[in-house]
C-alpha positions in Angstrom: 100.0 80.8 122.4 103.1 79.3 124.1 104.8 76.3 122.7 107.2 74.4 124.9 109.8 71.9 123.6 112.1 69.6 125.7 115.2 67.7 124.8 117.5 65.6 126.9 121.1 65.8 125.6 123.1 62.6 125.0 126.6 64.2 124.9 128.4 67.4 125.7 127.2 70.3 123.5 125.8 73.8 123.7 122.3 75.3 123.9 122.9 76.9 120.5 123.7 73.6 118.8 120.6 71.9 120.2 118.4 74.8 119.0 119.9 74.5 115.5 120.3 70.8 115.1 117.5 69.3 117.2 114.8 72.0 117.0 115.7 73.2 113.5 115.8 76.9 114.3 117.5 79.5 112.1 120.2 81.8 113.3 117.7 84.7 113.4 115.2 82.6 115.4 118.0 81.6 117.9 118.9 85.3 118.2 115.4 86.3 119.1 115.3 83.7 121.9 118.1 85.5 123.6 115.6 88.3 124.6 112.6 86.2 125.5 114.0 84.5 128.6 112.4 81.2 127.5 115.5 78.9 127.8 115.8 76.5 130.8 118.4 73.8 131.6 117.2 71.4 134.3 114.5 73.9 135.3 116.9 76.9 135.7 117.2 79.9 133.4 119.7 79.3 130.6 121.3 81.3 127.7 122.2 80.4 124.1 126.0 80.0 124.6 125.7 77.8 127.7 127.4 74.4 127.8 125.3 71.3 128.2 126.5 67.9 129.5 125.1 64.5 128.8 121.7 64.1 130.6 120.9 67.7 130.8 117.3 68.6 130.0 116.8 71.7 127.8 113.4 73.3 127.8 112.5 76.0 125.3 109.4 78.1 125.7 108.4 80.1 122.6 106.2 83.1 123.4 104.3 84.5 120.4 103.1 88.0 120.8 100.7 89.8 118.4 97.9 92.2 118.2 94.5 90.6 117.4 92.4 92.3 114.8 88.8 92.8 116.1 87.0 93.1 112.8 84.3 90.7 111.4 86.0 88.0 109.4 84.8 85.0 107.6 85.0 81.9 109.8 87.9 79.8 108.5 87.2 76.2 107.4 89.7 74.3 109.4 90.5 70.8 108.0 93.2 69.8 110.6 94.9 71.4 113.6 97.4 70.5 116.3 99.7 72.5 118.5 102.1 73.3 115.7 100.1 73.7 112.5 96.7 74.2 111.0 95.3 73.3 107.5 92.6 75.5 106.1 90.4 75.4 103.0 91.0 78.8 101.5 88.2 80.4 99.5 89.0 82.2 96.2 89.2 85.9 96.5 91.1 86.4 99.8 94.9 86.6 100.3 96.8 84.1 102.5 98.4 86.8 104.6 98.1 90.5 105.2 99.4 92.7 102.4 98.9 96.2 101.0 95.2 96.8 100.7 94.4 93.6 102.6 95.7 94.3 106.1 92.5 93.1 107.9 90.8 90.6 105.5 93.4 88.0 104.9 93.0 84.3 105.8 95.9 84.6 108.2 94.2 87.5 110.0 90.9 85.4 110.1 92.8 82.5 111.7 94.4 84.8 114.4 91.0 86.1 115.2 89.6 82.6 115.4 92.3 81.5 117.8 91.7 84.6 119.9 88.1 83.6 120.3 89.4 80.3 121.7 91.4 82.2 124.2 94.8 81.7 122.4 97.2 84.2 120.9 99.1 82.9 117.9 101.4 84.3 115.3 100.5 82.7 111.9 103.3 81.6 109.7 102.2 80.8 106.1 104.0 77.8 104.6 104.1 78.5 100.9 101.3 80.5 99.4 98.2 80.5 97.2 97.4 83.4 94.9 94.5 85.5 96.0 92.1 84.1 93.3 93.2 80.5 93.8 91.3 78.2 96.2 92.2 75.2 98.2 94.3 73.8 101.0 96.6 76.2 102.8 99.1 75.3 105.6 100.0 77.6 108.4 102.5 77.0 111.3 101.6 78.2 114.7 105.1 78.8 116.1 108.6 79.6 114.7 110.2 76.1 115.2 107.2 74.5 113.4 107.6 76.9 110.6 111.3 76.1 110.3 110.7 72.4 110.2 107.8 72.6 107.7 109.9 74.8 105.4 112.6 72.1 105.6 110.0 69.5 104.6 109.2 71.5 101.5 112.9 71.4 100.6 113.4 67.6 101.1 110.1 66.6 99.4 108.1 65.3 102.4 105.7 68.2 102.1 103.6 67.7 98.9 100.6 69.3 97.3 98.4 68.2 94.5 96.4 70.8 92.4 93.4 70.6 90.1 93.1 73.0 87.2 91.0 73.6 84.1 93.1 74.7 81.1 92.2 75.9 77.7 92.9 73.5 74.8 94.1 69.9 75.1 97.8 69.2 75.9 99.4 67.1 73.2 100.5 64.5 75.8 98.2 63.1 78.5 101.0 63.4 81.1 104.4 65.0 81.3 106.6 67.6 83.1 106.9 71.3 82.2 110.4 72.3 83.2 111.1 75.7 81.7 113.1 78.0 84.0 110.9 80.9 85.2 111.6 84.5 85.9 109.3 87.1 87.6 109.1 90.4 85.8 106.9 93.1 87.4 103.7 91.2 88.4 104.1 88.4 85.9 106.2 85.2 85.6 107.6 84.1 82.3 109.8 81.3 80.9 113.4 82.5 80.5 116.7 80.8 80.1 118.2 82.9 82.9 115.2 82.1 85.2 115.2 79.8 88.2 114.6 76.1 87.8 111.0 75.0 87.9 109.2 71.7 87.4 105.5 71.1 87.1 104.2 67.6 86.6 100.8 67.3 85.0 98.3 64.6 84.2 95.1 65.0 82.0 92.1 63.7 83.9 89.4 64.5 81.3 88.8 66.5 78.1 85.7 68.2 76.8 84.1 71.4 75.6 82.8 74.6 77.2 80.9 77.0 75.1 82.1 75.2 72.0 85.8 75.5 72.9 88.1 72.7 74.1 89.2 72.5 77.7 91.0 69.9 79.9 91.0 69.0 83.6 94.5 68.6 84.9 96.0 67.1 88.1 99.3 68.8 88.9 102.2 68.6 91.3 105.0 71.1 91.6 108.6 70.1 92.5 109.6 73.8 93.0 107.6 76.7 94.4 108.0 79.7 92.0 105.5 82.5 91.9 102.6 81.7 89.6 104.4 78.5 88.6 101.5 76.5 87.4 99.8 79.4 85.7 103.0 80.5 83.9 104.0 77.0 82.8 100.5 76.3 81.4 100.4 79.6 79.6 103.9 79.1 78.0 102.7 75.8 76.6 99.7 77.4 75.0 97.2 76.2 77.6 96.5 79.1 80.0 94.1 78.3 82.8 90.5 79.1 82.4 89.7 82.5 83.8 93.3 83.5 84.2 93.2 87.0 82.7 96.9 87.7 83.5 98.1 84.8 81.5 95.6 84.9 78.6 93.0 82.5 79.8 89.4 82.9 78.6 87.2 84.6 81.2 83.6 83.9 80.1 83.2 80.5 81.8 84.6 81.4 85.2 85.3 84.6 87.0 88.7 83.7 88.5 91.6 81.5 87.7 90.4 77.8 87.7 93.1 76.4 90.0 92.5 74.6 93.3 94.9 73.1 95.8 93.2 69.8 96.3 95.4 67.7 98.5 98.3 68.1 100.9 100.6 65.5 102.5 103.1 66.4 105.2 104.5 65.3 108.5 103.6 67.1 111.7 106.8 68.8 112.8 107.3 67.3 116.3 104.9 64.4 116.5 106.1 62.9 113.2 102.5 62.0 112.4 101.8 61.8 108.7 98.9 64.1 107.7 96.9 63.8 104.5 94.0 66.1 103.9 91.8 67.1 100.9 90.0 70.4 100.3 86.6 69.9 98.6 86.2 71.7 95.2 84.3 75.0 95.4 81.1 75.2 93.4 82.4 77.3 90.5 85.1 74.7 89.6 82.8 71.7 90.4 80.0 73.1 88.1 82.5 73.8 85.3 84.0 70.3 85.5 80.6 68.7 85.4 79.6 70.7 82.4 82.9 69.9 80.7 82.5 66.2 81.4 79.0 66.3 79.9 80.7 67.2 76.6 83.6 64.9 76.6 85.9 64.4 73.6 
């Protein structure tokens, strides 16, 4: 896929400054453009150091090149797509991008193959991540400048996600903020004074019993994006998520971590259109919540 962006300058500047300040590209991304011959000023080939005067039109053509995997993959459930991004409902059990042992069966690979069937070649850029066993709404950028802008949205708070989880036990307060600093050690995240700042806002939606034990349904928002943040915060407060073996959650009522990214709110990088989408609950969590609500506190 090619993505072309155009900007008319209002004052004297350089191509490099426009790429950084207007298109939001990193130094690495600007450096890559030097070798792609995709810069044009007033229709003529241009280069990163070139000077621009007021009224000049800079056109940037991003050419993404990748190999497309030709293996049978699950058809992705696309909830929204435009030229710069795609929102997908991720099933539990598959990783968001290729990794060791999952080079050909990730959601990112499935998306690349799907676009290839539409006659388009894209490079998928995951914006944030969901753990393999977590389900829900996942966002991917379809080009580098979109990825840069969406990452900036995460930093300034315009990119927001809401999660739904089922935890063991009942939190003492019906709402609050878990703010213990978190540190990753080996494959696990723990609360530690020397860890990185982390904030997880939670709200109890309902309480009940499963197999005679107390559980609660939580709505959660994270202000930071640490590895396993929700899972680690819930566990350190004595309420590990149902099915979360790594953090001590009981496993008899669900076969995976009971966490789902329910809702995403963001701004499309270049159209500035506000996008809000929800990913329907998968059957395993839906059935569990219905059972729990049948045995309310």
